N, C-alpha and C positions, 0 to 999 in steps of 0.2 A: 696841112702844115709841111713845110719843107724839112727834109731830113737833115740833121746836123752832122751826119757822118757819111763818108762815101762808102756805100755798101755794095758788094757785088751781088749778082743774081744768086739767090739761095733756093733750092728745091725744098718745098715743104714736104715732110713726111712724118712718120710716127716712130722714128728710131728711138725717141725718148719720151713717148707718149705717157703722160700721167706722172712721170717722175719729177722730183723737186731737186734742183741743183743750187747750191751756195757757190757763189763766185766772189772771192775777195778781190778788192781793187777793181771792180767791174764798171767804175764810172768812166765818163768820157766828156771831152770838151773840144769842139773844133772838128774839121773834116777828116782827120787821120785817126783811124781806130787803133787803140792799144789792144793787146791780147785779151785783157779782161772784158772789154766792151765787145770785142768780136765773139768771144766765147759766149757771153750772155745772149747776144742777138742770135747766134747760130743755134745754140741749145734750144732756145725758145722756138725757133722755127721748126725744130725737130720734135716739138711737143712737150718740152720740159717747162714746169713752173720755175721761175728764177727768183733767187733771193740775192740781191746785190748788196754785199757788205762793203761799205766805203766810208772813209773819214770825211769825205766831202759830200755832203747831201745833194748839193746842186748838180755835181758830176754824176752821182748815182741816179738821180731823177732824170737826167738827160737820157742815159742809157735805158732806163726803165720806160721812159716815154716812147722811145723808138720801138722797144719790144711790144708795148701795148698797141701802138698804131699799126703794127704788123699783125695784130690779132693774138699776141701772146699774153702771158700773165707774168708780172714781175712786181716785187715789192723792194723797197730800199730800207736797209737798217744802217743809220749812221752809227759808226763804231770804231774803236780802236782795237784791232785784232792782235796787239801786243798785251792786252789784258785779259786774264783768263775768264773773269766774270762776264766781260763783253762778248767773248767767244761764245760761251753758253748761252748767252742771250740771243745771238744770232740763231743758233740752232733751234732754240725754243720758239723764236719767231717763225722759222720755217715750219715747224711742227704745228703751231697754232694757226697759221694761214692756210697751209696746204695739207696738213695731216700726215705728212710723210717726209723722209729725208734720205735721198738716195745717192746723191753725188756731191762731193766737195772738190772744188777747184781752188787750190791755194795758189793764187796769182799775185796778190799784193807784194810789192817789192819797190825798193828805190836803188838807183845806181848814181850816186853823187860823184862829183870830182874828188878823186882820192889822192891828189897831189900832197895834201898834208895828212900824213898817216898818224892822226891823234886818236887817243883812246875813246874820246866821246863819239867820233864818227864811226869807229869800229863797233861800238855798242849799238849805235843806232842802226847800222846796216844789218848786223847779226840779228838784232831784235826783230825787225820787220821781215827781212828776207828769209830767216830760218826759223827763229823761235816761234813766230806767229803761226807757221804751218803745223808745228807740234801742238800749239794751243788750240787751233781750230780742229785738228784731228781729234784731240782729246775730247772736244765738245760734241763731235758728231758720232764718234764711235759707239756710245751707248745706244743711240738710236738705231744705227745701222746693225749693231749686234742683236738687238731685239727683233729686227726684221730678217736677220740672217742673210742680209744682202746690203752691198754698198760698194761704191767706186771713189777712190781718192786719186785725184790727178794733181800732181805738183808741177808747177811751171818753174823749171830749173834754168839752165843756160849752158851753151857750150863753154862758157867761162868755168863751169863746174867740171868740165872734161879736159881743158887745156889752159895753160897759163896765158896771161895777156890782159885780163880785166884788172879792175882795182883789186888790191889785197883783200880788203873785207868782202867785196862782192864775190870775188872768186872763192873765198873760204866758205861764204854762206851758201852758194849755189852747189858746191861740192858736198857741203853738209846736207843740203836738201836731197840730193840724190842718195846719200847714205840713209837719210831718214826714210826716204821712199821704201828702200829695201827692208828696213827695220819694221816698218808698218806692216809691209806685206807679210813678213815673218810672224809678227805678233798676232795679227788679226785674220790670217787666211782661213783658219778653221771656223771663224765666225762668219765666214761668207763675204769678207771685205777684201777687195782687190786694191792695190796701191801701185801706181805707176807715175812716170814723170815724162815731161816734154822738155827737151833742151833746145830752145831756139838759137840760131846763129845770129848773123847781123841783119835782122829783119828791120824793115821800115816802119817803125812804130814811133809814138811821141818819146818813149824812152830811148829807142834806138837812134834818134836824130842827135842825141847828146854825145854819141860816140863817134868820133871822126878819125880816130887814129892819129896819124902825123899831119893829116891834111886840116887846114882851117876852112876849107870850102865844103859845105855839106853835100853839094851835088857831086863834086869830085870824089869825096869820101864814098858816097853812095855807089858810084861807078866802080871804084876799087873794091868795095865789099862785095858787090855782085861778081866780079871777076875773080875773086878768091874762091869761089864755089865751082863745083864741076859743071853746073848748068849754065853759068855766066848770066843768071837772072837774079832779080832781087825778090826777096820773100816779104811777106806782110804779116800783120796780126792774124789775118784770116787763115793763113797756112798753119799757124800755131793752133788756132781754134779747131781746124778740121782734125789735126792729130789728136787733140784733146777729146773731140767728139768721139773718135774710135775708141780711145781708151776707156771712156765713160760708158760706151754702149754695150749691149749684150753681144755684139759682134767679137768683143775682146773678153769674153767671159772666162777663157782659160789663159788669160795673160796677166801676170802680176810680177812686180818687182823689177820691171824693165824700164830703161830710159831711151826714149826715141828722139834722136837728134833731128831737128827741123832746120837745116842749114845748107841744103844743096850739096851735101857731102863734104863740107869744109874740113871737118875733124878727121875724115878718113883719107885724106890725101897729103902727101909729103909737100911742105911749102915750096921747096925748090923747084918742083915740076911746074908749079903755077906761076913761077917768076916770069916766063915770057909773056903771058896774056896780061898780067898786072903791069909789067913794064910798058907794054904797048898801050895799055889804058892810061898810064902816067904820062907817056910821051904825048898822046893825043890831047891831053888836057892842058899842055903847055901853050902859052900864047905864041 
């Protein structure tokens, strides 16, 4: 069967052998991998059993099918991670199917157009992008505490570090970084680590929706790449490898940190990047 995602070559090893990871929003559709799908596939290649928690069963099964065709194990739990009972059901499914729960990746999020700053949109974004991470963490912590071991990885955003995203999205992602630190403090003595990854303008299905001032996605992708120090474009797989490190034993003494995955965008003064971005802008003109 032909893969439905474009997947880079992944070295199989035992970095996560025998561990069980829950990935929220791990479903996929089409050739471009979002961070959740990339994390699920990468973690499975490293030996983990995967629980894909997604509100869209078809998308979840698509990712699970890829994992299984590559020799991994995955189950799909159709769920709404903004409901406490549903989150506990996901954790219970992981324990029932695999007998342990080692890793939680809070990836589920939305980034809608926020031109209209209405209260309903604010609630919807904060509910999924921030509150769901707290609810899922509440669900897994008892199991991790019992095992005296666990890793929580929250997928934040550089919008949580710098202004420029939607108001609700920025507030949610900044809150997620704060939640990461709070979880690390609260549960560190229970053997649980909590860290975050803050992606920049990566090329993912969600990332396609953000074009800045450009109406041409290809033009926007060029400008986004030039905004970083490397001048290249990141993908969901770059996010996944950062999450893999934080979830693995290689990061056993790392907690409460946020790793930007953005080619250094948040660490450079915008003015000094003007020449390369202006050149890219000029080359795109007819």
